[in-house]
Structure formats: C-alpha cells, structure tokens
N, C-alpha and C positions, 0 to 999 in steps of 0.2 A: 293444646295451646300452641306449642312451638310448631307442631306439624302443620297447623292451619296457617301459620304466617310465612314460614320458609320451607324450602325443599332441600333435603340433604344432597341430592344429586347422585351421580354415578360414583360407585365406590372405587378406590384405587389402593395400591399396595403401600406399605409403610415407606418404601424407598421413594415412590412418587410423591408421597406426602412431604418428605424431607426436601425434595427438590422444589416443591412449591413454596415451602417456608423459606428456603434459601433464596429463591428468586424474589419473594416478597421483601425480605429484609435487605438484600443487597440491591439497592436502587439508587435514588437521587443522592441520598446522604453520602454514599461512597465517593461520589464525584467531588464533593466539597471537603472531604476528610484530609487529603494531602495538604491543602493550604492551611487548614486549622492545625494540623500537626506541626507544620513549619513555624507557625506563629507562636504556638504555645511551648515549643521545645520538645525534644525527643523523649526525655525522661518522664516529664509530666504526662505527655501523651500516652506513653507506654503504660504507665501505672493506671491512669484514668480509664483507658479503654478496656483494660482487663477487669477493673472493678465494675464498670458499667455493663460489660458483657456478662459478668457473673450475676449481677442484680437483675438483669433482663431475663436471664435463664430462670432465675428463681421465681420471678413474677409470672413467667410463662407457665411454670408448673402450677402456680396458684390459680391461674385462669382455667387450666385443664381440670384441676380439682373442683373448682366452682361449677364448671360445665357438667361434671359427673353428678354433683349434688342437685343441680337443676334438673337434670334428666330423672334422677330418683324422685325428686319432688313431683314432677309432672306425672311420672309413672304411678306414684302412690295416690295422687289426687284423682287420676283417671280411674283407678281401681276403686277408690272410695265412692266416686260418683256412680259407678256401675253397681256397687252394692246398695246404694241408696235407691237407685231405680228398681233394682230387683225387689227391695223391701217394700216399695209402694205397690208393685204389681202382684206380689205374693205375700199378703199379710198373714195367711194361714201358717206359713212355715217360717215366720220371722225368727224364731229362736234357732232353727236350723241354719238359716242364712248367716246369723251373727256368729255361730260357731265356725261356719265355713270361712267367713271373713278373717277371723282370728287365726284359723289354720293357714290361710294364704299369707297372712302377715308373718307368721313364724317361718314359713317356707322362704319368704323373701329375705328375711333377716338371718336365715340359717348360714352356717359356715359354707365356704365355697365347695367343699367336698361332700356336702349333704346331698343325697340323691334327689330331694325335693326341690333342689335349686338348679337342676340341670337345664331347665328350659329358659330361665330368665335370671338375669343378675340385676339387682336393683340399681346399680351404678353404671350400667352400660351406657356409653355415649352414642346413642343411636339417633337422637333428634337434635337438629342444629338450633341451639339457643343462643342468640346474639347477645352481646354485652348489654345492650339496651334492655332486653328482656330479663337478663340476670339482675340488672339494677332495679327493675321494677319488682322482682321477686324478693330481693334481700335488703334493699335500701328503704328507708322512709322517704316521705315526700321531698324533704330538703336534700337528702342524698341523691335522689333521683334527678332533681333539677341540677345539682352541682355536676353530676355525671354528664348530663347532656350539654351543659355549658362548656365543660372541658372538651368533649369530643367535637363539638361544633367549632370551637376556636381552633382546635388542631386541624380540622378538615379545611377551614378557611385558610390557615397558614399553608397547608399542603397545596391548595389550589393556587395561592399566590406564588409559591416557589415554582410550580409547574408553568404558570403563566409567564414568569420572568425568564425561566431557563431556556424555553424553546425559542422565543424571539432573540434572546441574547446569543444563542448558538448560531442561528441563521444570520444575524447581523455580523458576527465575527468571521463567518465563512464567506459571505458574499461581498463585504466591503473590501475593495482592493487596497492593499497597503504596499507602497513602494519601499522595499528594503534593499539596501546595497550591502551585499554580503561581506565585502572587504572593508567596510567602515566600522570603527569601534562602536560597541553598544552604547557608550556614553554619548555618541554623536548621532545616534539614530533618533528619528522623530518619536517623541513620547506621545502615544495615543491617549486622547481624552474624549469625553462625550461630544465635545465641540469640534473634534477633528473631522475633516471632510470625508464623506463616504462615497456617494455617487456624484462625483464632481464637486463643485463648490456650493451647489444649491441645497444639498442635503447632508447634514452632519450625522455622526454615528448615533447620537441620541435620537434624532428624528427617524433614522432608519430603524432603530430598535422599536420605536413607537408604531411605525408603519407595519412591521412584522407582528407586533402585539395586536394591532387592530385586525389584521388578517387572521391571526390565530383565534381571536375572539369571535369573529364572524363565521369561521369554519367549524370550530368545536363548541362554541357557546350554545347553539341551538339544540345540541343533544340533551341538554339539561331539561328541555321541555318534553322529552320522550323517555322511554325506557329502552336501554340497550344492555346487552350482555356480552362479555368478553368470550369470544369463541376459543375452543381448544386449540385450533391451529394458529390463531393469533398469539395465544400464550406461548406455544412452542417456538414460534418465530422470534418473538421478542426475547424469550429466554436464551435462544441460541445467539442472538445478537449481543446479549449482555455478556455471556461467557466469552465470546470471541473478542469483544471490545476490551474487556478488562485483562484478558490474557495478553493481547497485543500491547497494551500500555505497560504491563509488568515486564514483558520481554524487551521492549524498546528501552525502557529506563535502565534495566540491568545491563543491556548491551552498552549503553552510553557510559555507565559506571565502570564496567570491566575494560572499556577502551580508554580509560583515563580522562574522560570528558565530563565526568560528574562535577557540577559547579556548586552543589549544595553543601553548606557548612552550618547545619541547624544548631541553635543554642540548646543548652540542657534544659532550661526552664524559663518561662515568662509568665508570671502570675496574671498580668493584665489581660492575656489572651485566653485564660481558662474558661470564662463564661461561654464564649463562642464555641470552644472545643467541647465543652460539656453539652451544649445544645446539639452540636453536630453528631456527637457520639450517641446521645439518646435517640436522635432521629434515625441514626444508622442501624439501631438495633430494634426498631419499632416493628412489632408484629402482633402485639396483644389484641388490638381491636379487630383483627381479621382471623384469629385462631379458630373461632367456631366454624367458619367456612372451610378452613384448611384441615382441621383435625377430625371433625365428625365423619367425613367420607372415608377415612382410613380403615381398612378392613380389620387388620389385627393390631390392637392397641395394647398388647400385653406388655411390651418393653418400651412404652412410649417415652417415658422420661429419659431413658438411656439414649434412645435415638435422637431426641431433641438436644440432649447434651452434646452428642457427637456433631450435630448440625451447627450448634453455636460455636463449638471448638473450631470447626472448619472455617466458619465465617470470621472468627477472630483472627485466625492465621492469615486468611485472605486479606482482611483489612490491614494487618500489620505489614504484610509484603507489599501491598499496593502503596501504602502511605510512606513507608520507610524508603522504598526505592524512589518514590517521588521527591521526598525532601533532601535526599543525598544526590539526586540527579539534577535538580533545578535549584537556583537561588530562591530564597524565600520570597523575595519581592517579585519574582517572575512567575510564581505558581498562580495559575488562574483560578477564579471562583469555580469554574467548571473544568476539571482536571483534563478532560479530553482535548481542550484547546491548546494545551502545551505541546501537542504532537503535530503542530501544523507549521513548524519552523522550516521555511524553504532553504535556509542556509545550512541546516544541519544535515550532513550526508546520511545519518541514521534515520531521521524522521522526515526526510524530504520527499518521500514517495507520495505523490498527489492522491493515489487511490486510498492509501491508509489514512492520510490526513482528512480527506472528505468523509470516509467512513466513520472515523472517530468523532469528527465534528458534527456529523448528522445523527450519531447514535442517540444523544438525548432527545433529539427531535422526534424520532420514531417511537422510542420506548415511552416517553412521557406523554406524547400525544394520544397514545392508545389508552393510557390510564386516566387521563384528565376527565373524560366524560363519565367514567364509572365513579370516580371520587366525587364529582359534582352531583351525580344522582344520589349517591350515598348521603351527602350533606343535605340535599333537598329533602330526602325522606326523613332524616333525623330532625330537621327543622319542623316538618309537618307533624312529627310525633311529639316534639317538645311542646308545641302550642295547641295540640289537640285536646279536646274535652269530650268525655263520654257522652254519647248520644247526639253529638254535634257533627254535622257534615259541612265541609267547606264549600262555599259557593264556587262555581266554575272559574270565575276570574281570579279568585284567591288561590284555588288549587293549581290551575294550569298556567297562570301568568305571574301572579305576585311571588309565590314561593320560588319558581325558577329564577326570576330576576333578583330576588333576595339572595339566592345562592351565587349567582355568577357575577353580579356587579361589584361587590366589595373587593374580591381578590383581583379582579381586573384593574380596579382603581388603584390598589396597592402596587400592582406591577407597573402601572403607568407612572407611579410616583418614584419607584426605586427599582433598580436591577441588581442590587447588592444581595447576591444569593447567600453569602456567608452570614450576613446579618439576619435575613429571613429565616434561614435554617436554624441559626442560633437562638433566635427569639422563640420560634415555634417549638423547638426541642426543649428549651430550657424550662418553659412554663407548661403549656398544654401537653407537650410530649412527656414531661416528667409526671404529670398527673395521670395520664393514661398508662404509662409504663410502670409506675411505682405505686402511687397512692390508691388508685382505683382497684387494681388487682389485690392489694393487701386488705383493703376494706371489704372487698367482695368475698375473699376466702375466709376472713374472720366471721363475717355474718353467715356465710354458708355453713361453716362448721357449727355455729351456734344453732342454726335451724336444724341441722342434721341430728344433733343431740336431742333436740326437742321432739322431732318427728319419729326418729327411729331408735332412740336410746343411745347411751354412751358406748354400748358394746357393738354397735353397727360398724362393719369393716368396709371401707371404701378402697377398692383396688387401685383407684387413680389418685390416692392421696399423695400430695407433694412430698418429695424426699425431705423437704424442710417443713416437717409437720409440727414442730414445736412452736408454740405461740411466740417464743422469743424472736423467731425469724420474721414474723409479721410485724412486731414492734420495731425490729431493726430496720426493715424496709421503710416503714412510715417515718422513722426518725431520719434515715438517710435521705429520703425524698424531700422532707421538709427542710432539713439543713441545706441541701443542695440548692433548692430554690431560693432560700434566704441568702446564701453565699453569692449566688449569681446576681441577685438583685442588688446587694450591697456593693459588689464589685462593679456592676454597671454604673451605679451612682458615683462611686469613688473615681472611676475612670473618667467619667464625663466632667466631674467637678475639678 
C-alpha cells in the first residue's frame, strides 16, 4: 500500500537526517520569533518556548512510533494476503500452509535475539507512510475528515505567510527611504503603508501588491504541475539559512557588547501570549513531514536520542537568536521579518550594504523555493479529501479547479494583509496546534490499540516512544485543548 503511493528515496545517515529535520524546523517561524518574544516579555517567552519544545519533541516520538506500527500493519497484511493466495492455489496442502503461517507469525513476534527473527523485524520503518495514510489506517471516517481539515487549513495558512513574506521583503528592500543619520529618531519619518515608495505615484502598500502580483504570476503556475526539490537546491538554501542566522546573531551580539543595545524587554505581557504561542508552535513544526525525513535514515537504532539532541540544539538556537534580538533592538522597532532590522544605514555595525541586501533577500530565496512544493502538497491533499472510491476527476476539475482552489485563497489573504505576526499566530495557534499536539496523540493512541489487537500485548516495538505511558497521551491532549481555549479566550478579551 504505502510502497505503491510513495517512494522512500535514497537512504542517508542519521547525521544527515538530523540536518534535514533541523532545516525543516528552523524556517519562517524563526524570523517572526524575536518580535513575539519582545511583545510577550522575556520570562514568559523563555518558559513557553521550553514547554512547547518539550511537547513538540514528545509528539515527534509519537509520530515515529505510529509510523513503525503502520509499517508492521502493512507488513502483516501483505503476509496474510500472500498466505491467502497460496491457500487458493494449493488446496491440497492447506493444513501445511496454515502451520507455516503460524510459524512465521511466531517468528515475527519473537524476541529480538531470536534467530528466527534475524531477517525481518516487524516494526522496521522501511516504507514511507504519510500522515494521511496513517489517519486512514487508525482513524474512523470522522477522524479522517477532521485530520484533513486541520492539515488543509494549516497549509493554506502556510502559503499565505509565504505569499506575504516575499513581497514584503522585496518592498522594504527596494522602496527608497531618505533617512538623515544626525536627526533624532523621534523626528524621522514614520513609515506607513501610505508612505511614498517609487516617487509620489506609488505608495508602499501598492508596491507590496505589485510584488505580490509578480510573485503570484511567477510561482503560482507551478501548482498546475509536479515539481520536486532537488538535492543541490536543498543544500544551497540550507547553507543560506545557516549563514543568515549566524550573521544576525553575531551582529546583534556585537551591538550589545559595544553598548549600543537599545532593548529593554518587559518580564511578561499576557495580552501578547496568543501570538507568541502561535509563533512558537509554528517554529517547532515538523510532524507533518516526519515520514519523508525519518524513513530514509539508514540506522534508526538511537532515533529518539538523536531527535532529542536535534530539538535541544534548535531550542538553544532560538533562544540565542531571540534574546540577542530583544536586547539589541527596542520592542517597537523589531520588524515582523527580523532580517529587515539589519538594514539600518546609520548603524556602523549593520551599515554594510552587502550584508543588508543578503539578509533582506534571504526570505525571498528560501521561501520562494518552498512555496511551489507546499502548494502542490496542499493540492494533493485537497484532491484526496474530496476523492471517492471508483471515481475519476474530470480533466478540468483535476488540472484547473483544484490548482485554482489551492492558490487563490492564500493569495487573496496576502492581498488583504501583510501582518506576518498575525498570520503566523493564527496558523500556529489553531491548525498548527492540531497537527503538532492533538493529531499525533490520537494517532499513537489508536496505533497502540491496533497493535495490541493484531500482535498481542506482548509484542515489543523497538520504536516505542520514551513517553510510552498512556498518561502522556492524555497530558498532550489536555495541554493542546487548553492551549487552544486559552488562545481563543485571550483573543476575544483583547479585542473587546
């Protein structure tokens, strides 16, 4: 089943697998994190990001365990089908075949050190089983629909964030701003969307929409086709990501050590927690892509330990980036896209044009390469969501309607707002919380139940999560539910 739908691809070492997971997690969310940290306060931000990082690691191990049970289920169903086929073709030795099947079952469920189990392990993760396939295996019809609804909403939000971030970066880079360095900041021109950009004919908001239109025309057509991210493109964007974030950390620390740090963040600000929650959830998101990243890893013996190390490095990375940012810049001066803070022509530390343009264009290159892939992923999920067995989509529905249904809504949202903190906050707070907390918890609970039914309570899964007690599943479900309720109530109270 899984092998017919997806291909595992070339295998790679555990170290390369951790690099891929790191690059997937450390993306757009990291660029909006310093602003969210500054608004919510350093103490709340510190506590919340540690908690969310811990919960994200836990649910990552839940997804890996579910993948192993899904592989075991596929392997066992395949063996059963082979036994049935053999029974139909050789009726004379039916009793012998039944004995052989039972013997194979005992071999599969034997302890790891049993010689009969040397060739195969029931729970080896060798076939890539995507989350949608796992949902169809372990959820009922209602759960399956809720899963796809959640992931579709998240991918729509992701595309809207990408569609707003790229034009906004281009607008802020190319719109000339006349700044007099010896004038006090309070007397500088306060830029708004109505401020002139290219002369008096075009303001900043219209320039943003021009770039958004060009972005839509250039990258939108890819959703009508199938594209794959090449290995060299991944390596290039990964290198750019490391260089860009390292430069920002070094520049911010240089300003602070030279006594030019202007940030004085508050300790806590409850009203800004919902956006911080959404940003942090979004910044630890990897669960939906784990099957593609984990399955090709050659040696998965110490997978949980390696993933823990990866999450620890990412947590430290986020803390260094965000804390240097909030102590380097005033809270009101931190941009939605943090790279734009390093284009100050009056600051001797950040005034180098080459560095400024590189950091300013960093989101453009990295997000533009991911946009078509996420769009195609959303298109395929939409087609799967509405598909019925035995039904084939007409050409106009398959090739025209679904691509337009994929690309038009996020572009429309980006035309309506370029507030990235709001978009990331909403996407992470709701759909992101569902994908990161609720769905993995329900998946692992259902997978463990099926594992006991198919293979018995004594079956040992070598990829079982370190959080194997059912208490942790309930804990994650309660945490995810309460978090969404808290964010919703806080949004309502803040607006009222």
